[in-house]
C-alpha positions in Angstrom: -38.5 -53.4 -22.9 -35.7 -53.7 -25.2 -33.8 -50.6 -26.2 -32.3 -50.1 -29.9 -29.4 -47.7 -30.5 -30.6 -45.0 -32.8 -28.6 -45.6 -36.4 -27.3 -42.0 -37.4 -25.8 -40.4 -40.9 -22.1 -39.1 -40.0 -20.0 -37.3 -42.5 -17.0 -36.5 -42.5 -15.6 -33.9 -45.2 -11.8 -32.4 -45.2 -9.0 -31.6 -48.0 -7.5 -33.9 -50.0 -5.3 -36.3 -48.1 -6.3 -34.8 -44.8 -6.5 -39.0 -43.5 -10.8 -37.9 -43.5 -11.1 -41.6 -45.5 -9.2 -43.4 -42.7 -10.8 -42.3 -39.8 -14.1 -42.7 -41.4 -13.6 -46.4 -42.5 -12.0 -47.2 -38.9 -15.0 -45.5 -37.6 -17.3 -47.4 -39.1 -15.8 -50.8 -38.6 -16.1 -49.9 -35.1 -19.6 -48.8 -35.1 -21.0 -51.6 -37.0 -21.9 -49.2 -40.0 -21.4 -49.1 -43.5 -18.4 -47.0 -44.9 -18.8 -45.6 -48.3 -15.7 -43.7 -49.3 -17.3 -41.1 -52.3 -14.3 -40.0 -53.2 -13.2 -43.5 -54.9 -16.3 -42.8 -57.1 -15.4 -39.8 -58.4 -12.3 -41.5 -58.8 -13.8 -44.3 -60.4 -15.3 -41.8 -63.0 -12.3 -40.3 -63.7 -10.7 -43.8 -64.5 -13.4 -44.3 -66.6 -13.0 -40.9 -69.1 -9.5 -41.9 -69.1 -10.2 -45.3 -70.2 -12.2 -44.1 -72.5 -10.3 -41.7 -74.1 -12.4 -39.1 -72.6 -9.7 -36.8 -71.5 -7.2 -35.5 -73.5 -3.1 -34.6 -73.3 -3.8 -30.9 -72.3 -6.3 -32.1 -69.8 -9.0 -31.0 -71.6 -12.4 -33.4 -70.7 -14.7 -34.4 -73.6 -17.7 -33.8 -71.1 -20.5 -34.1 -73.9 -19.9 -38.1 -74.5 -19.0 -38.8 -70.3 -22.3 -36.8 -69.4 -24.5 -39.1 -72.0 -22.0 -41.9 -70.7 -22.8 -41.9 -67.0 -26.0 -43.6 -66.9 -23.9 -46.7 -67.6 -21.1 -45.9 -65.6 -22.4 -48.7 -62.1 -19.8 -47.7 -59.2 -20.1 -50.1 -56.2 -18.4 -51.4 -52.9 -17.1 -55.3 -52.4 -16.6 -56.2 -48.8 -13.3 -58.2 -48.3 -12.6 -59.1 -45.4 -11.3 -55.6 -43.2 -10.6 -54.2 -46.4 -13.8 -52.0 -48.3 -13.0 -52.4 -52.5 -14.5 -50.3 -55.4 -16.5 -51.5 -58.5 -16.7 -50.2 -61.5 -19.5 -52.0 -63.9 -18.3 -55.0 -61.5 -14.9 -54.9 -62.2 -12.6 -53.8 -58.7 -10.5 -50.7 -59.5 -9.4 -50.3 -56.0 -5.3 -49.9 -57.2 -6.2 -48.4 -60.8 -8.0 -45.4 -59.0 -4.9 -44.2 -56.2 -2.3 -43.7 -59.0 -1.0 -40.2 -59.7 -2.3 -39.9 -62.9 -5.9 -40.4 -61.8 -5.0 -38.0 -58.5 -4.5 -35.2 -61.1 -7.7 -35.7 -63.2 -10.4 -36.0 -60.5 -11.0 -32.5 -59.9 -12.1 -31.2 -63.1 -13.7 -34.5 -63.4 -15.6 -33.7 -59.8 -16.4 -30.2 -61.1 -18.5 -31.4 -63.8 -22.2 -30.4 -62.5 -23.9 -33.4 -63.8 -21.7 -35.9 -62.6 -21.6 -34.3 -59.1 -25.6 -34.8 -59.1 -25.4 -38.3 -60.8 -23.2 -39.3 -57.3 -25.3 -37.3 -54.7 -28.3 -39.4 -56.0 -26.0 -42.7 -55.5 -24.5 -41.5 -52.4 -28.2 -40.7 -50.9 -28.9 -43.8 -52.3 -26.5 -45.6 -50.3 -27.9 -43.7 -47.1 -31.4 -44.6 -47.0 -31.0 -46.9 -44.0 -28.8 -44.5 -42.1 -25.8 -46.4 -40.0 -23.4 -44.8 -42.4 -20.2 -43.2 -42.2 -19.4 -41.5 -45.9 -16.1 -38.9 -46.3 -16.0 -36.8 -49.4 -15.9 -33.1 -50.0 -19.9 -32.0 -49.9 -21.3 -34.3 -48.0 -22.3 -32.5 -45.1 -23.1 -29.8 -47.6 -25.2 -30.8 -50.6 -25.7 -35.0 -50.0 -26.5 -35.5 -46.1 -27.3 -31.5 -44.8 -29.1 -33.6 -42.2 -26.6 -35.8 -40.7 -26.4 -36.2 -37.2 -22.7 -35.8 -37.1 -20.5 -33.5 -39.0 -16.9 -33.4 -39.2 -14.3 -31.5 -41.1 -10.9 -32.4 -41.4 -8.0 -30.3 -41.8 -4.3 -30.9 -41.8 -1.6 -28.2 -43.4 -1.1 -28.8 -47.6 2.9 -29.8 -46.4 1.5 -32.3 -43.8 -1.0 -33.9 -46.3 1.6 -34.3 -49.2 3.9 -36.3 -46.8 0.9 -38.8 -46.2 -0.2 -39.1 -49.6 3.6 -39.5 -50.7 3.7 -42.9 -48.2 1.0 -44.1 -49.2 1.8 -44.2 -52.6 4.7 -45.1 -52.0 3.4 -48.1 -49.7 1.7 -48.5 -52.6 4.5 -49.1 -55.0 3.9 -46.0 -56.9 7.6 -43.9 -57.5 6.7 -40.1 -57.4 8.1 -37.4 -55.7 7.0 -35.4 -52.8 7.1 -32.1 -55.2 4.8 -33.7 -57.4 2.7 -34.7 -54.5 2.6 -31.6 -52.4 1.9 -29.6 -56.7 -1.0 -32.2 -56.5 -2.5 -31.2 -53.7 -2.4 -27.5 -53.8 -4.1 -27.7 -57.1 -6.8 -29.9 -55.7 -7.1 -28.0 -53.0 -7.9 -24.8 -55.3 -10.2 -26.2 -57.4 -12.1 -27.9 -54.4 -12.5 -24.6 -53.3 -13.4 -23.1 -56.2 -15.2 -24.9 -58.4 -19.4 -24.1 -58.7 -20.7 -26.8 -58.1 -20.8 -27.7 -54.7 -17.4 -26.3 -53.6 -15.3 -27.6 -50.9 -16.5 -25.3 -47.0 -16.7 -26.0 -43.9 -20.5 -25.7 -42.3 -21.7 -24.5 -39.4 -22.6 -27.2 -37.8 -19.9 -29.6 -38.5 -17.0 -29.9 -35.7 -13.5 -29.0 -37.3 -10.6 -31.5 -36.4 -7.1 -30.0 -37.3 -5.1 -33.0 -37.2 -1.4 -31.9 -38.2 -0.4 -33.1 -35.1 -2.7 -35.5 -34.1 -1.5 -39.1 -33.1 -4.2 -41.9 -35.2 -4.8 -42.5 -31.3 -6.0 -39.3 -30.5 -7.6 -38.7 -33.3 -9.6 -42.4 -33.3 -10.3 -41.8 -29.9 -12.2 -38.4 -30.6 -14.2 -39.5 -33.1 -15.5 -42.2 -30.8 -16.1 -39.7 -28.2 -18.0 -37.4 -30.9 -20.2 -40.5 -32.0 -21.0 -41.6 -28.7 -22.1 -37.9 -27.3 -25.0 -37.8 -30.4 -25.7 -41.4 -29.7 -26.0 -39.7 -26.0 -28.6 -37.5 -26.6 -30.8 -38.8 -29.2 -30.7 -41.7 -27.2 
């Protein structure tokens, strides 16, 4: 009798620039699961709002128009070799959604209840067949509260700002450490205090503070946690 490895849902939540997307992507690749970057989906909606002049110079958002447009915003992921590229209405926007202008507006967009409801629906559709690793702010609490493995990633704001600065510099985006740190702190505050699905650690999540962990240590820990669940279920 052949034994089939059960497919599970892995939810990885945490603060901005905590490295959760890299962790989720690499774990998914290692175990042959689909990876979904929920943060990229909120960034894509933010890019749509910016392109359609729904965010004013003072940062205020034309919520009414954005909410009306939500059904026409199609977000998906295209695989290109070992990379996963975010698409907005069929256009690859991976580079555009990672810039500081989108970063500085994404948290207020993500705090809009209708935006969250729409994207949670899409995220739950991605997870219907299981065998998925998804990262974000509310995956374990709202999107997949029954996920078999929940991780909460933390690191100091200073460490996260340094990582984000390196990421942006490597992509040719010019900015300063002070600007990135201010953005990280502001996003933490908005994510924790928003009324709709605030960022929080659920009781059954495993906390990983990776401030001083190496890349390999982090990946080994994640794989060990996955294997523990599979062995228990198998």
